[in-house]
C-alpha positions in Angstrom: 12.3 -76.3 -49.4 12.6 -79.9 -48.3 11.4 -80.5 -44.8 11.3 -84.3 -44.5 13.1 -85.7 -41.4 16.2 -87.9 -41.8 17.3 -90.4 -39.2 21.0 -90.7 -38.5 22.4 -93.4 -36.2 26.0 -92.5 -35.2 27.9 -95.8 -34.9 31.2 -94.2 -33.9 31.5 -95.5 -30.3 31.2 -99.0 -31.7 32.1 -99.3 -35.4 34.2 -96.1 -35.3 36.4 -97.4 -32.5 36.5 -101.2 -33.2 39.7 -101.1 -35.3 41.5 -98.5 -33.1 43.7 -99.2 -30.1 41.4 -100.0 -27.1 39.7 -97.1 -25.5 38.4 -97.4 -22.0 34.6 -98.1 -21.5 34.2 -94.9 -19.6 35.6 -92.8 -22.5 33.5 -94.7 -25.1 30.4 -94.0 -23.0 31.4 -90.4 -22.7 31.7 -90.2 -26.5 28.2 -91.6 -26.8 26.8 -89.2 -24.3 28.4 -86.3 -26.1 26.8 -87.4 -29.4 23.4 -87.5 -27.7 23.9 -84.0 -26.3 24.7 -82.9 -29.9 21.2 -84.0 -30.9 22.0 -87.5 -32.3 18.8 -89.5 -31.6 20.2 -93.0 -32.4 23.6 -94.1 -31.2 25.3 -97.5 -31.5 27.3 -97.4 -28.3 28.7 -100.9 -27.7 29.3 -104.4 -28.9 29.0 -107.8 -27.1 31.5 -109.7 -29.2 34.4 -111.7 -27.8 37.2 -109.4 -26.5 39.6 -111.9 -27.9 38.2 -111.3 -31.4 37.8 -107.5 -31.1 39.8 -106.3 -28.0 38.7 -102.6 -28.6 35.1 -103.6 -27.8 35.7 -105.3 -24.4 33.5 -104.3 -21.5 30.4 -103.6 -23.5 28.3 -104.0 -20.4 30.2 -101.2 -18.6 29.6 -98.9 -21.6 25.9 -99.6 -21.5 25.8 -99.2 -17.7 27.3 -95.7 -18.0 24.7 -94.4 -20.4 21.9 -92.2 -19.1 18.2 -93.1 -19.6 17.1 -90.5 -22.1 13.7 -90.3 -23.7 15.2 -88.6 -26.7 17.9 -91.1 -27.5 17.8 -94.7 -28.7 20.9 -96.6 -27.6 22.0 -99.6 -29.7 24.4 -102.5 -29.2 25.8 -105.0 -31.6 25.7 -108.7 -30.9 27.2 -111.6 -33.0 25.2 -114.5 -31.8 22.7 -115.7 -29.2 25.2 -115.6 -26.3 26.0 -112.0 -27.2 22.3 -111.2 -27.2 22.0 -112.7 -23.7 24.8 -110.5 -22.5 23.3 -107.5 -24.1 19.9 -108.1 -22.5 21.5 -108.7 -19.1 23.2 -105.4 -19.4 19.9 -103.6 -20.1 20.1 -103.2 -23.9 16.7 -102.8 -25.6 17.8 -102.1 -29.1 20.1 -104.7 -30.8 21.9 -104.8 -34.1 22.9 -108.1 -35.7 25.3 -108.4 -38.6 25.0 -111.1 -41.2 26.7 -111.1 -44.6 25.7 -111.4 -48.2 29.3 -112.6 -48.7 30.3 -116.1 -47.8 34.0 -115.1 -47.5 33.4 -112.1 -45.2 30.9 -114.1 -43.1 33.6 -116.7 -42.4 36.2 -114.0 -41.6 33.8 -112.0 -39.4 31.9 -114.5 -37.4 33.5 -117.9 -38.3 30.6 -119.4 -40.1 29.1 -119.2 -43.5 26.2 -117.0 -44.6 23.6 -119.8 -44.5 24.6 -120.7 -41.0 24.6 -117.1 -39.9 21.0 -116.7 -41.1 20.1 -119.9 -39.3 21.6 -118.4 -36.1 19.1 -115.5 -36.4 16.4 -117.8 -35.1 18.4 -118.5 -32.0 18.9 -114.8 -31.5 15.3 -114.1 -32.1 14.3 -116.7 -29.5 16.6 -115.2 -26.9 15.4 -111.6 -27.6 11.7 -112.5 -27.9 9.9 -109.2 -27.2 12.6 -107.7 -24.9 14.4 -105.7 -27.6 14.0 -104.2 -31.0 16.2 -105.7 -33.8 18.0 -104.3 -36.7 19.7 -106.8 -39.1 22.6 -105.3 -40.9 23.5 -107.1 -44.1 27.2 -106.7 -44.8 28.8 -106.5 -48.3 25.4 -105.6 -49.8 27.0 -103.8 -52.7 30.1 -105.9 -53.5 32.6 -108.0 -51.6 36.4 -108.0 -51.4 36.2 -111.8 -51.8 34.5 -111.5 -55.1 31.3 -113.4 -54.1 28.6 -110.7 -54.4 28.3 -109.9 -58.1 24.7 -108.6 -58.0 21.7 -108.2 -55.7 20.7 -111.9 -55.8 22.5 -112.9 -52.5 21.4 -109.7 -50.8 17.8 -110.3 -51.7 18.0 -113.9 -50.5 19.5 -112.8 -47.2 16.8 -110.1 -46.6 14.0 -112.5 -47.5 15.2 -115.2 -45.1 15.9 -112.6 -42.4 12.3 -111.3 -42.5 11.0 -114.9 -42.4 12.9 -115.5 -39.3 12.5 -112.0 -37.7 9.3 -110.5 -39.1 9.5 -107.4 -36.9 13.1 -106.6 -37.6 14.2 -103.6 -39.6 17.0 -104.0 -42.2 20.1 -102.0 -42.9 22.2 -102.7 -46.0 25.8 -102.1 -45.4 28.5 -101.0 -47.9 31.2 -102.7 -45.7 34.2 -101.9 -47.9 33.0 -98.9 -49.8 32.3 -100.6 -53.1 28.9 -99.0 -53.6 28.1 -96.5 -56.3 24.8 -94.7 -57.1 24.2 -97.4 -59.8 24.7 -100.2 -57.3 22.6 -98.4 -54.7 19.7 -98.2 -57.2 20.2 -101.8 -58.4 20.1 -103.3 -54.9 17.3 -101.2 -53.5 15.1 -101.8 -56.5 15.8 -105.5 -56.4 15.5 -106.3 -52.7 12.0 -104.8 -51.9 10.0 -101.6 -52.5 10.9 -99.1 -49.8 7.2 -98.5 -49.1 7.0 -102.1 -48.0 10.2 -102.5 -46.0 12.1 -100.2 -43.5 15.5 -100.2 -45.2 18.4 -98.0 -44.0 22.0 -97.8 -45.3 25.4 -98.1 -43.6 27.9 -96.4 -45.9 31.7 -96.5 -45.9 33.7 -93.9 -47.8 36.6 -96.0 -48.9 36.5 -94.7 -52.5 35.0 -91.3 -51.7 31.5 -92.3 -53.0 29.6 -92.3 -49.7 27.9 -88.9 -50.0 27.0 -89.6 -53.7 25.5 -92.9 -52.6 23.5 -91.2 -49.8 22.1 -88.7 -52.3 21.2 -91.5 -54.7 19.4 -93.4 -51.9 17.6 -90.3 -50.7 16.3 -89.8 -54.2 14.9 -93.4 -54.0 13.2 -92.7 -50.6 15.7 -93.9 -48.0 15.5 -91.8 -44.8 17.8 -93.7 -42.4 21.6 -93.8 -42.5 24.4 -95.0 -40.3 27.4 -92.6 -39.9 30.4 -92.0 -37.6 31.5 -88.7 -36.4 35.0 -88.0 -37.8 34.5 -90.7 -40.4 36.1 -93.3 -38.2 35.6 -97.0 -38.5 36.0 -100.0 -40.7 35.8 -103.7 -40.1 39.0 -105.4 -39.0 37.9 -108.5 -40.9 37.3 -106.8 -44.3 40.4 -106.2 -46.5 40.6 -102.6 -47.6 37.7 -101.3 -45.5 37.7 -97.5 -45.0 35.9 -95.4 -42.5 32.2 -94.7 -42.2 30.5 -91.8 -43.9 31.2 -89.0 -41.5 28.2 -87.8 -39.5 29.2 -84.1 -40.1 29.7 -84.6 -43.8 26.2 -86.1 -44.2 24.6 -83.5 -41.8 26.1 -80.6 -43.6 24.8 -81.8 -47.0 21.3 -82.6 -45.6 20.9 -79.3 -43.9 22.0 -77.4 -47.0 19.3 -79.3 -48.9 16.7 -78.4 -46.3 16.3 -81.7 -44.6 15.8 -81.9 -40.8 18.2 -84.1 -38.7 17.8 -82.6 -35.2 21.7 -82.6 -35.0 23.7 -79.6 -34.1 26.5 -79.5 -36.7 28.8 -77.2 -34.7 28.5 -79.6 -31.7 29.4 -82.6 -33.9 32.4 -80.7 -35.3 33.5 -80.0 -31.7 33.4 -83.7 -31.0 35.2 -84.5 -34.3 38.0 -82.1 -33.4 38.4 -83.9 -30.0 38.7 -87.4 -31.5 42.4 -87.2 -32.5 43.3 -87.0 -28.9 41.2 -90.0 -28.1 42.5 -92.2 -31.0 46.0 -90.6 -31.4 45.7 -89.8 -35.1 43.8 -87.5 -37.4 40.3 -88.2 -38.6 39.4 -88.5 -42.3 36.2 -86.3 -42.3 36.3 -83.6 -44.9 34.0 -81.2 -43.0 35.9 -81.6 -39.8 38.9 -80.3 -41.7 37.3 -77.7 -43.9 34.6 -76.4 -41.5 30.9 -75.5 -42.1 29.6 -73.9 -45.2 29.4 -70.1 -45.5 26.0 -68.6 -46.0 24.6 -68.8 -49.5 21.2 -67.9 -50.8 18.7 -70.6 -51.8 18.4 -71.2 -55.5 15.6 -69.3 -57.2 13.5 -71.4 -59.6 13.8 -70.2 -63.2 10.6 -69.1 -64.9 9.4 -70.8 -68.0 8.7 -67.8 -70.3 
């Protein structure tokens, strides 16, 4: 029986809601707190982007201010630039995610500057943050781009290398922004970018083409232990054509628990949250496990003897 711990960061209150009609800061904070009570130890709760660009993420400071101080939970907030980092720090954020892109086209759509300029801006963010917060750099379009400008792992590796030169203590999360990853692409990129025993790499998977769980399994086989998900399977970038929702937290937790991995997450509690989401967003959620429910009991496989 596998007993290795898996780390799941639920990004639903941020990524999950950014493309929805605006939900009030109090209700976004309440969602984040309910995830914490379900045993999710890492939660991306807010974003400090311009409300003109992403209206659904307005009032990030109010969301952070409504979160309890819990020793068992790491709260994260996304920032797009140095000004966003200043706002996040002023709000009391101590764990910051920064998104840069391996795709030039997506970078210009998402943050209005090219990939090289975005990497250069990391130095300004690092200077603002100094030692006041932990950093996680999320590399968008790591497994393909809707703009056709990420044909292999070369641009991903270059972004990661420059990122770690600028932010030596940062961790890195590779994002499948539009759900173009496959197990083959997961293996190709991970084996090209850096050995996992030398670099803390997580994955942020979207399920646009129904491959997210297969991609997670492939990554686990390669040694990845950290994943971004969203309860209900919500999410998707408003700046990426064809982007689908995130890998659903409940879909990944169900599979991991059946395989014997520990997550610390109460699947029944997550399903309760997923079943409440349609009232919040005014439409159904795409999660398969939310619809089908948990697995019935089934005996563990018995190894065959080699007579």
